[in-house]
C-alpha positions as CSV (number, residue, x, y, z in Angstrom):
1,M,149.1,229.5,57.8
2,K,150.1,227.1,55.0
3,L,147.9,224.5,56.7
4,K,145.0,226.9,56.8
5,C,145.3,227.7,53.1
6,K,145.5,223.9,52.2
7,L,142.4,223.2,54.3
8,L,140.5,226.1,52.8
9,S,141.5,225.0,49.3
10,I,140.4,221.4,49.9
11,L,137.1,222.7,51.3
12,I,136.2,225.0,48.4
13,F,137.2,222.5,45.7
14,G,135.4,219.8,47.6
15,L,132.3,221.9,47.6
16,V,132.7,222.5,43.9
17,F,133.1,218.9,42.8
18,S,130.5,217.5,45.3
19,A,128.0,220.0,44.0
20,K,128.8,219.1,40.5
21,A,128.4,215.4,41.2
22,Q,125.1,216.0,42.9
23,H,123.9,218.1,40.0
24,E,124.8,215.3,37.5
25,M,123.0,212.7,39.6
26,H,119.8,214.7,39.2
27,M,120.2,215.2,35.5
28,P,117.5,213.6,33.3
29,A,118.3,211.2,30.5
30,R,120.7,212.5,27.9
31,K,118.5,212.0,24.9
32,D,115.7,214.1,26.5
33,T,118.0,216.9,27.4
34,T,119.4,217.1,23.9
35,K,115.9,217.5,22.5
36,N,115.1,220.1,25.1
37,K,118.3,222.0,24.5
38,I,117.5,222.2,20.8
39,M,113.9,223.4,21.4
40,D,115.2,225.9,24.0
41,T,117.8,227.2,21.7
42,M,115.3,227.7,18.9
43,E,112.9,229.5,21.2
44,M,115.7,231.6,22.6
45,D,116.9,232.5,19.2
46,H,113.4,233.5,18.1
47,N,112.8,235.6,21.2
48,M,116.2,237.3,20.9
49,H,115.5,238.3,17.3
50,K,112.0,239.6,18.1
51,V,111.6,241.4,21.4
52,A,108.6,243.5,22.2
53,G,107.6,243.5,18.5
54,V,110.9,244.9,17.4
55,Q,112.9,242.9,14.8
56,M,116.5,242.7,15.9
57,E,119.5,242.3,13.6
58,S,121.4,239.9,15.8
59,P,121.0,238.1,19.2
60,M,122.9,239.0,22.4
61,S,126.6,238.5,22.4
62,H,129.7,239.1,24.4
63,A,130.7,242.8,24.7
64,Y,133.9,242.2,22.8
65,S,133.1,239.3,20.5
66,L,130.2,238.4,18.2
67,N,131.0,234.7,18.7
68,L,131.1,234.4,22.5
69,P,128.2,234.3,25.0
70,M,127.2,237.4,26.9
71,S,127.7,235.6,30.3
72,R,131.5,235.8,29.7
73,N,131.4,239.6,30.3
74,G,133.5,240.6,33.3
75,S,134.9,244.0,34.2
76,G,136.9,245.9,31.6
77,T,137.9,243.2,29.1
78,A,138.4,240.4,31.6
79,W,136.6,237.1,31.2
80,L,134.2,235.3,33.5
81,P,133.2,231.6,32.9
82,D,130.4,231.1,30.3
83,A,128.3,229.5,33.1
84,A,128.5,232.5,35.4
85,P,125.1,234.0,36.4
86,M,124.2,237.4,35.1
87,F,122.2,240.0,37.0
88,G,120.8,243.0,35.2
89,L,118.1,244.5,33.1
90,M,118.1,244.1,29.3
91,Y,116.6,246.5,26.8
92,H,116.5,246.2,23.0
93,S,116.0,248.4,19.9
94,K,116.3,247.5,16.3
95,K,120.1,247.7,16.2
96,W,121.1,248.2,19.8
97,I,121.2,246.1,22.9
98,Y,121.4,247.9,26.3
99,M,122.0,246.6,29.8
100,L,121.6,248.1,33.3
101,H,123.4,246.7,36.3
102,G,124.1,247.9,39.8
103,N,124.3,247.2,43.5
104,I,123.7,249.2,46.7
105,A,124.0,248.0,50.4
106,L,122.5,250.2,53.1
107,R,124.3,249.1,56.2
108,Y,125.8,249.5,59.6
109,T,129.3,248.2,60.1
110,K,131.5,247.9,63.1
111,Q,135.1,246.7,62.6
112,D,136.1,245.9,66.2
113,L,133.1,244.6,68.1
114,A,134.9,244.2,71.4
115,D,136.7,247.6,71.1
116,K,140.0,245.7,71.7
117,G,142.2,248.2,69.7
118,S,142.3,251.8,68.7
119,R,142.0,251.4,64.9
120,G,138.5,249.9,64.6
121,A,135.6,252.2,63.6
122,E,131.9,252.0,63.0
123,K,129.6,253.6,60.4
124,F,126.2,253.8,58.7
125,D,126.9,253.9,55.0
126,A,125.9,252.6,51.6
127,P,128.6,251.3,49.2
128,N,127.2,251.4,45.7
129,W,127.8,251.3,41.9
130,F,125.7,251.5,38.8
131,M,126.4,250.4,35.2
132,F,124.9,251.2,31.8
133,M,126.2,249.5,28.7
134,G,125.2,249.2,25.0
135,Q,126.4,247.5,21.9
136,R,125.5,247.0,18.2
137,K,126.8,245.3,15.1
138,L,128.8,247.3,12.5
139,G,128.6,245.4,9.2
140,E,128.7,241.7,9.2
141,K,131.9,241.3,11.3
142,G,132.2,244.4,13.5
143,L,130.9,245.1,17.0
144,F,130.8,248.4,18.8
145,H,130.4,248.5,22.6
146,F,130.3,251.3,25.2
147,S,130.3,251.0,29.0
148,S,129.7,253.5,31.7
149,M,130.0,253.0,35.5
150,L,129.1,255.5,38.2
151,S,129.4,255.4,41.9
152,L,128.0,257.7,44.6
153,D,130.5,256.5,47.2
154,R,131.9,260.0,47.8
155,L,128.4,261.1,49.0
156,T,127.5,257.9,51.0
157,E,131.0,257.2,52.4
158,G,132.6,260.6,52.6
159,G,136.1,261.4,51.5
160,A,137.8,258.9,53.9
161,G,135.6,255.9,52.7
162,Y,134.3,253.2,55.0
163,P,136.0,251.4,57.9
164,L,137.7,248.1,57.0
165,L,140.5,246.7,59.2
166,F,143.9,246.3,57.6
167,Q,142.7,247.9,54.3
168,T,145.3,250.2,52.7
169,G,145.6,252.3,49.6
170,E,145.1,255.9,48.3
171,S,144.7,259.0,50.5
172,W,142.5,261.6,52.1
173,K,143.6,265.2,53.0
174,G,147.2,264.3,52.2
175,K,147.3,261.3,54.6
176,P,147.3,257.6,53.6
177,L,144.0,255.7,54.1
178,V,144.6,252.9,56.5
179,D,142.0,250.6,58.0
180,R,139.5,252.2,55.5
181,Q,138.4,251.4,52.0
182,H,138.6,254.5,49.8
183,P,135.4,255.8,48.0
184,H,135.2,255.1,44.3
185,D,135.1,257.9,41.7
186,L,131.8,259.2,40.4
187,F,132.9,258.3,36.9
188,S,134.4,254.8,37.4
189,E,134.3,253.8,33.7
190,L,133.6,255.5,30.5
191,S,134.8,253.3,27.7
192,V,134.3,252.4,24.1
193,A,135.6,249.4,22.1
194,Y,135.5,248.0,18.6
195,T,135.9,244.3,17.8
196,Y,136.4,242.7,14.3
197,A,135.7,239.0,13.9
198,F,138.1,237.3,11.5
199,S,136.1,234.0,12.0
200,K,134.0,232.4,14.7
201,R,137.3,231.3,16.4
202,S,139.3,234.6,16.3
203,D,138.7,238.3,16.7
204,F,140.6,241.5,17.4
205,T,139.6,244.2,19.9
206,V,140.6,247.8,20.5
207,Y,139.4,249.3,23.9
208,F,139.8,252.8,25.2
209,G,138.7,254.1,28.6
210,Y,138.8,257.4,30.4
211,P,138.4,256.1,33.0
212,G,138.7,252.4,32.2
213,E,140.3,249.1,33.3
214,P,143.6,247.8,31.8
215,A,144.4,244.1,31.1
216,L,145.7,243.5,34.6
217,G,144.3,241.1,37.2
218,S,141.1,239.1,37.5
219,V,137.6,240.4,37.1
220,A,137.2,243.3,39.7
221,F,135.7,242.2,43.0
222,M,132.3,243.9,42.5
223,H,131.7,242.0,39.3
224,R,132.8,238.5,40.4
225,P,129.7,236.3,41.1
226,S,131.6,234.9,44.1
227,A,131.8,238.4,45.7
228,L,128.5,240.0,44.6
229,S,126.8,239.6,48.0
230,N,129.7,240.9,50.0
231,P,129.5,244.7,50.6
232,D,133.2,244.9,51.5
233,A,136.2,245.2,49.2
234,P,138.9,242.6,49.7
235,I,141.9,243.8,51.7
236,S,144.0,242.5,48.8
237,H,142.3,245.0,46.5
238,H,145.5,246.8,45.6
239,W,147.2,243.4,44.8
240,N,144.7,242.4,42.2
241,D,142.1,244.8,40.9
242,G,143.2,248.2,42.2
243,T,143.6,249.4,38.6
244,H,139.9,248.9,37.8
245,I,139.4,252.7,37.8
246,T,142.2,254.2,35.7
247,F,142.1,257.6,34.0
248,G,143.5,256.7,30.6
249,V,143.6,253.2,29.3
250,A,144.2,251.8,25.8
251,T,144.1,248.0,25.2
252,L,144.6,245.7,22.2
253,G,143.4,242.2,22.4
254,F,143.4,239.1,20.2
255,R,141.3,236.0,20.8
256,Y,141.9,232.6,19.2
257,D,139.4,230.0,20.3
258,K,139.7,229.5,24.1
259,F,142.7,231.9,24.5
260,K,143.0,235.7,24.6
261,I,146.2,237.8,24.8
262,E,146.0,241.5,25.6
263,A,148.4,244.4,26.1
264,S,147.5,247.8,27.7
265,T,149.1,251.1,28.2
266,F,147.5,253.2,31.0
267,T,147.9,255.8,33.7
268,G,149.8,254.3,36.7
269,R,148.7,257.0,39.2
270,E,145.7,255.9,41.3
271,P,142.6,258.3,41.4
272,E,143.2,261.5,43.3
273,E,141.2,262.7,46.3
274,N,138.7,264.7,44.2
275,R,136.2,261.9,43.3
276,F,134.1,264.1,40.9
277,D,136.7,265.2,38.3
278,F,138.7,263.6,35.6
279,D,142.4,263.0,36.5
280,K,145.2,263.6,34.1
281,A,145.8,260.8,31.5
282,R,149.5,259.9,31.6
283,F,149.8,256.5,29.7
284,D,153.1,255.8,31.5
285,S,152.4,252.2,32.6
286,Y,152.0,248.9,30.8
287,S,150.4,245.5,31.3
288,A,149.9,242.2,29.5
289,R,147.4,239.4,30.2
290,L,146.8,235.9,29.0
291,S,143.3,234.5,29.5
292,F,142.1,230.9,29.0
293,N,138.6,229.5,29.4
294,P,139.1,225.7,29.0
295,N,135.3,225.1,29.3
296,K,132.1,226.8,30.3
297,N,132.9,226.5,34.0
298,W,136.4,228.0,34.3
299,A,138.1,231.3,33.6
300,L,141.8,231.4,34.1
301,Q,144.3,234.3,33.7
302,V,147.9,235.3,34.4
303,S,148.9,239.0,34.0
304,R,151.8,241.3,34.7
305,G,151.8,245.1,35.2
306,W,154.6,247.7,35.3
307,I,152.9,250.6,37.2
308,K,154.6,254.0,37.5
309,S,154.1,255.9,40.7
310,P,150.6,254.5,41.7
311,E,150.5,256.2,45.1
312,S,150.6,260.1,45.1
313,L,152.2,260.1,48.6
314,H,155.1,257.9,47.3
315,G,155.7,259.5,43.9
316,D,159.1,258.0,43.4
317,E,157.9,254.4,44.0
318,N,157.0,252.2,41.0
319,V,155.3,248.8,41.3
320,N,155.7,245.5,39.4
321,R,152.4,243.6,39.9
322,T,151.9,239.9,39.0
323,I,148.4,238.2,39.3
324,V,147.3,234.6,38.7
325,S,143.6,233.8,39.2
326,A,141.0,231.1,38.6
327,I,137.2,231.7,38.6
328,Y,134.7,228.8,38.7
329,A,130.9,228.8,38.0
330,L,128.5,225.9,38.3
331,P,124.7,226.3,37.6
332,L,122.8,223.8,39.7
333,G,119.3,224.6,38.5
334,E,116.9,227.6,38.4
335,N,118.1,230.2,40.9
336,Q,120.7,227.8,42.2
337,N,124.4,228.2,41.5
338,L,127.9,227.9,43.0
339,N,130.7,230.3,42.3
340,A,134.3,230.5,43.5
341,T,137.5,232.5,43.0
342,A,141.1,231.8,43.9
343,L,143.9,234.2,43.2
344,W,147.4,235.2,44.1
345,G,148.9,238.7,43.6
346,M,152.3,240.2,44.3
347,N,153.5,243.8,44.5
348,K,157.2,244.3,44.1
349,T,159.0,247.6,44.5
350,K,162.6,248.5,44.4
351,G,164.3,247.5,47.6
352,H,162.2,244.4,48.7
353,D,161.4,241.0,47.4
354,G,157.6,241.6,47.1
355,E,154.5,241.6,49.2
356,N,152.1,238.7,48.5
357,A,148.3,238.3,48.8
358,V,146.1,235.2,48.5
359,L,142.4,235.3,48.2
360,I,139.9,232.4,48.2
361,E,136.2,233.2,48.1
362,G,133.0,231.3,47.4
363,A,129.2,231.9,47.1
364,Y,126.3,229.4,47.0
365,R,122.9,230.7,46.0
366,L,119.7,228.7,46.5
367,K,116.6,230.6,45.4
368,K,116.3,233.4,48.0
369,F,119.4,232.5,50.1
370,S,122.9,233.4,49.3
371,L,125.7,232.1,51.5
372,Y,129.2,233.4,50.9
373,S,132.7,233.4,52.4
374,R,136.1,235.1,51.8
375,Y,139.5,234.2,53.1
376,E,142.6,236.4,52.6
377,W,146.2,236.3,53.6
378,V,148.0,239.6,52.8
379,Q,151.4,240.8,53.6
380,K,151.2,244.4,54.8
381,S,154.4,246.4,55.3
382,V,155.1,249.0,58.0
383,E,154.7,251.6,55.3
384,E,151.3,250.2,54.2
385,L,150.0,250.3,57.7
386,N,151.4,253.8,58.3
387,L,153.6,252.7,61.2
388,S,156.9,254.1,62.5
389,E,160.0,252.2,61.3
390,N,161.8,253.4,64.4
391,I,159.4,251.3,66.4
392,Y,158.5,248.4,64.1
393,G,161.5,248.2,61.8
394,E,161.0,247.0,58.3
395,H,158.6,244.3,59.3
396,L,156.1,242.5,56.9
397,F,152.9,241.6,58.8
398,G,150.9,238.6,57.5
399,V,147.3,239.4,58.0
400,N,144.6,236.7,58.0
401,A,141.0,237.7,57.3
402,L,138.0,235.4,57.1
403,S,134.5,236.7,56.4
404,L,131.3,234.7,56.5
405,G,127.9,236.1,55.5
406,L,124.4,235.5,54.1
407,N,121.7,237.3,52.2
408,Y,118.0,236.5,52.1
409,D,115.7,238.1,49.5
410,V,112.7,239.6,51.3
411,L,111.2,241.6,48.4
412,D,110.9,240.7,44.7
413,L,109.8,243.4,42.3
414,R,110.5,241.3,39.2
415,K,113.3,243.5,37.9
416,F,114.8,244.3,41.3
417,K,115.3,242.3,44.5
418,T,115.8,243.5,48.1
419,A,117.7,241.3,50.5
420,I,118.6,241.5,54.2
421,G,122.0,240.2,55.2
422,G,124.7,240.0,57.8
423,Q,128.4,239.3,57.9
424,V,131.1,238.5,60.5
425,S,134.8,239.0,59.9
426,F,137.7,237.4,61.9
427,Y,141.2,238.9,61.8
428,K,144.5,237.5,63.0
429,T,148.0,239.0,62.6
430,N,151.3,239.4,64.3
431,A,151.2,239.9,68.1
432,L,153.3,243.1,67.6
433,L,150.2,244.8,66.4
434,N,148.0,243.8,69.4
435,N,148.5,247.3,71.0
436,L,146.8,248.8,67.9
437,Y,144.2,246.2,66.9
438,G,143.8,244.0,69.9
439,R,144.2,240.3,69.8
440,N,142.2,238.7,67.0
441,P,139.7,241.5,66.4
442,I,136.2,240.6,65.1
443,G,134.1,242.9,62.9
444,A,130.4,242.6,61.9
445,Q,127.8,244.3,59.8
446,V,124.1,244.1,58.9
447,F,122.7,245.5,55.6
448,I,119.8,245.8,53.2
449,R,121.0,245.1,49.7
450,I,119.2,246.2,46.5
451,Y,120.2,244.6,43.2
452,P,118.7,243.5,39.8
453,S,117.2,240.1,39.2
454,L,119.0,237.2,37.7
455,M,118.8,237.2,33.9
456,K,117.4,234.1,32.1
457,M,120.2,233.2,29.7
């Protein structure tokens, strides 16, 4: 397994640096690009200040800083690289800037093509999410921002969600969801924030969400450029970004130059089975995160969370979660980019040394084509997989999952694109589970994906 991780790491970073070298070889002379950048900046500044005949007070900025680029926006208050691509629709008024974003995949998925085991399932479904955000300046140094995120998963996926081998977390009808990804709540984020800029290099942010996302983990999977084309959640979801829908979050953050430190108090309990209501806000858990963007291509973070009773079926079990992640973005030209993410997460509860998860994913987009991959190694316990300890003991099963997929845009309506795609997933785990999953099960899916166009930054 260690050899596989090393090979995959070498492959993904080899792709990154070879693509970067290729990009630099095709760059025109430096003196010409400098002039072009100056002219482009002047034209962009003019256009941003006057859109559709409306005089604006200020150009676009980051959601939580007047002095950072909008492309650094991730999920919650997490950072993406400045060079990350942005998909969405922008609207302007005299004082406000609004943005719409979303994704829906109409698909057929079958998680065990050869019917080797008893835990694979198939389904026609449509994972989806939609966002609406807005922001405006308050005085010379203040910035107000609101975010809303909705999902119709409960209607398109049902209460038990969609089939996904070795996925665990949350429940349905009082039973743990295993080999299924839970549906997301209708209200996945309703948040407000205020940021005050002390200078161009430092600012202070207050964020409140009900629901919202605490300062814990990397950018959530559906907002990472390396995962945008993949309709499936990672099976390491509850090791990294499982808190991205939390009913009650308060975060304080301070940025100095390339660094940001944050602290959150939030509700530890994961969303309940009723996906249409608002769960009780408890503010009984805590997290801290340090983010560092050394340059426009990288976003690094390390975070730690103390989560009280996340699973309703195990109310007396608390989790200490640690996450380290690196996100990379490299523009290679118009409608061409390379994005990658690597992360490690660990969940530790009383009585065991911790369950680990490793994720490495990448996506390469060339005009209408998007090629992507995701590799995961996750330690799943007998309890996580809802197995009997009398039969399997207190075993930790290392699950390997590799997904390969592609998208191709077939319809371009300027503001929205429609792509057709397919994905194949390969799984490998301990032979003790062959009676349930078969030996090395393979899953596959085909889908039609609808999403907004790439924004010209």
